[in-house]
Phi, psi and omega in degrees: 000130178244164179094171173248132177252121180254134181224156173279158177301324177298313180300318180300314180299317187287331186224047181309307183306315183293321181286323175291323174296320178294320176297324177292331181276358178111354179291147176267109188251124180248118179263115179269135182235099186068206182267339185251350183246146179206146181228149175257124181276114186226128178291142176256123181244180181299329182273004184289152177285357184269003180275133183261109181279166170311321185288320178295320176299320178296316179291328175299316183290326177297320179293321178295319180296316175306313185300311180301329179277002179078014181274007181260160180257137183239129176243120186270335183235168175297321180295318180299319180296312177306315180300316182298308181300322176294332181285343181287000000 
């Protein structure tokens, strides 16, 4: 299947199975939500980068702990972020 199929959130709700089947077959489905938001409907498989392994879960929890302990760096503006990145 080629091309991009754009649908509204209402269309998706009404025909979920059909659009999920199209995504499974390789179609690019763009789900529009209002005028400014859009989402790409993509199947997640066993080879996907989206799988959270036990090792990744452990690293995520370590990061959450460090954040709670105040060991994280916070940048509130774009300029602060640029200064931090330039300092690395």
